[in-house]
MIVOLUM-985638 format. One record per residue (C-alpha): x negated, y negated, z; residue in one letter; residue number from 1. Coordinates in steps of 0.05 Angstrom, whole numbers. Example, Ala and Ser with C-alpha at 12.3 -4.5 7.8 and 13.67 -1.06 7.14 Angstrom:
((-246, 90, 156), A, 1),
((-273, 21, 143), S, 2),
***
This chain:
((1, 1, -2), M, 1),
((-27, -61, -14), N, 2),
((-32, -119, 29), T, 3),
((23, -168, -2), K, 4),
((66, -102, 7), D, 5),
((34, -97, 79), L, 6),
((55, -168, 100), E, 7),
((126, -165, 70), Y, 8),
((149, -106, 113), F, 9),
((105, -140, 174), K, 10),
((154, -198, 152), N, 11),
((220, -159, 157), K, 12),
((205, -112, 220), L, 13),
((177, -180, 256), E, 14),
((255, -214, 229), K, 15),
((292, -137, 251), E, 16),
((251, -147, 326), R, 17),
((277, -220, 336), G, 18),
((348, -197, 319), L, 19),
((348, -130, 368), L, 20),
((323, -177, 433), E, 21),
((371, -220, 423), E, 22),
((430, -158, 412), E, 23),
((391, -130, 477), L, 24),
((389, -182, 514), K, 25),
((463, -193, 504), S, 26),
((472, -131, 545), V, 27),
((413, -122, 580), G, 28),
((360, -156, 618), R, 29),
((276, -141, 604), K, 30),
((263, -86, 673), D, 31),
((183, -96, 681), T, 32),
((204, -28, 744), S, 33),
((215, 7, 684), N, 34),
((164, -8, 636), G, 35),
((172, -56, 595), N, 36),
((237, -23, 587), G, 37),
((308, -45, 598), W, 38),
((374, -46, 636), S, 39),
((438, -51, 631), A, 40),
((474, -114, 651), T, 41),
((550, -138, 649), S, 42),
((574, -203, 627), N, 43),
((613, -227, 697), D, 44),
((569, -216, 763), R, 45),
((622, -254, 797), D, 46),
((674, -189, 821), I, 47),
((726, -185, 877), D, 48),
((702, -114, 908), T, 49),
((782, -116, 942), A, 50),
((809, -100, 860), D, 51),
((795, -32, 858), E, 52),
((811, -44, 773), N, 53),
((765, -100, 765), E, 54),
((714, -57, 804), V, 55),
((725, 5, 750), A, 56),
((737, -46, 687), D, 57),
((657, -70, 704), K, 58),
((636, -5, 713), M, 59),
((663, 18, 651), E, 60),
((641, -50, 606), E, 61),
((566, -26, 653), L, 62),
((572, 40, 627), E, 63),
((582, 22, 555), D, 64),
((530, -34, 561), N, 65),
((480, 16, 582), E, 66),
((491, 62, 514), G, 67),
((492, 15, 466), I, 68),
((430, -17, 495), L, 69),
((405, 56, 504), N, 70),
((398, 53, 414), Q, 71),
((388, -21, 416), L, 72),
((318, 5, 461), E, 73),
((295, 65, 412), K, 74),
((306, 25, 350), Q, 75),
((267, -30, 389), Y, 76),
((208, 28, 406), K, 77),
((202, 46, 324), E, 78),
((200, -20, 300), V, 79),
((140, -34, 353), V, 80),
((116, 26, 328), E, 81),
((117, -1, 254), S, 82),
((81, -63, 269), L, 83),
((31, -19, 302), K, 84),
((17, 26, 261), R, 85),
((18, -40, 203), I, 86),
((-37, -61, 250), E, 87),
((-77, -1, 251), N, 88),
((-68, 15, 162), G, 89),
((-28, 75, 181), T, 90),
((31, 46, 158), Y, 91),
((78, 68, 100), G, 92),
((46, 149, 102), I, 93),
((80, 206, 120), C, 94),
((73, 235, 175), E, 95),
((85, 304, 147), V, 96),
((51, 298, 94), S, 97),
((-4, 246, 94), G, 98),
((25, 228, 27), E, 99),
((57, 142, 20), P, 100),
((125, 128, 33), I, 101),
((172, 120, -24), E, 102),
((176, 40, -33), R, 103),
((254, 46, -33), E, 104),
((251, 85, 38), R, 105),
((219, 28, 72), L, 106),
((260, -18, 45), E, 107),
((328, 16, 73), A, 108),
((282, 33, 135), N, 109),
((223, 7, 144), P, 110),
((202, 42, 213), S, 111),
((219, 105, 174), A, 112),
((160, 155, 195), R, 113),
((173, 205, 146), T, 114),
((178, 210, 63), S, 115),
((254, 226, 37), M, 116),
((230, 300, 32), K, 117),
((209, 299, 106), H, 118),
((260, 252, 137), M, 119),
((306, 308, 168), Q, 120),
((248, 347, 198), K, 121),
***
């Protein structure tokens, strides 16, 4: 992959990282005790603990945010790992075959680690 292509995909990945960070902030907060991970939060911290329905709603919201957060965090880590591969010169190389990953695959998923042939493995 040439320098121009690497710069193109680096910009694309950095933009995606920024979008994912914003989405992560909407359902959680950075948690330094979680090894650079994130913890789910609910939107409203002021609830009437005497109202069981309100407490149940907040617990449900927190559980929903936890699921969303887990998926976003996985995507975020994949993007960060892809940016590291650009820096160390291994970006765009299939982890299974060692062959270049098809450009159309990288266009569709810039953090792809395998070629289309090996994407199920």
